[in-house]
C-alpha positions in Angstrom: 77.2 -70.7 20.1 78.0 -70.8 23.8 79.6 -68.1 25.8 82.7 -70.1 26.1 83.0 -70.4 22.4 82.4 -66.6 22.0 85.2 -65.8 24.5 87.7 -67.8 22.5 87.2 -65.7 19.4 89.0 -62.4 18.7 87.3 -59.1 19.0 87.4 -58.5 15.2 85.7 -61.8 14.6 83.0 -61.0 17.1 82.3 -57.6 15.5 81.9 -59.3 12.1 79.7 -62.0 13.5 77.5 -59.5 15.3 77.0 -57.6 12.0 76.1 -60.8 10.2 73.6 -61.7 13.0 72.0 -58.3 12.8 71.5 -58.7 9.0 70.0 -62.2 9.6 67.6 -60.7 12.3 66.5 -58.0 9.8 65.8 -60.7 7.2 63.9 -62.8 9.7 61.7 -59.9 10.8 61.1 -59.1 7.1 60.0 -62.7 6.5 57.8 -62.6 9.5 56.0 -59.5 8.3 55.4 -61.1 4.9 54.1 -64.3 6.5 56.9 -66.5 5.1 58.6 -67.3 8.3 57.9 -70.8 9.5 60.2 -71.0 12.5 59.5 -68.0 14.7 61.8 -69.2 17.5 64.8 -68.4 15.2 64.2 -64.7 15.9 64.6 -65.3 19.6 67.8 -67.4 19.1 69.4 -64.7 16.9 68.5 -61.9 19.4 70.1 -63.9 22.2 73.3 -64.6 20.2 73.6 -60.9 19.5 73.2 -60.1 23.2 75.7 -62.7 24.1 78.3 -61.3 21.8 77.6 -57.7 22.9 78.1 -58.8 26.5 81.4 -60.4 25.8 82.5 -57.3 23.9 81.6 -55.1 26.8 83.6 -57.3 29.2 86.7 -56.7 27.1 
C-alpha cells in the first residue's frame, strides 16, 4: 500500500489496519522463531507498512 492510498483512507480504517498488521507481524515473528517462515522479507514489508500508517496518523 502506497502513502497516497493510505492518505485516502479514513482515520478509523487506518487504526484497524494498523492493528491487523501488528497481529500479522506477531505471527510472522512467531513463525520465524519456529523455523516455519520461508519469506523473511515479509517481516520487513509489514514493519514498513505499520510505520507508513503511523506517520500518516501523526500528520493528521
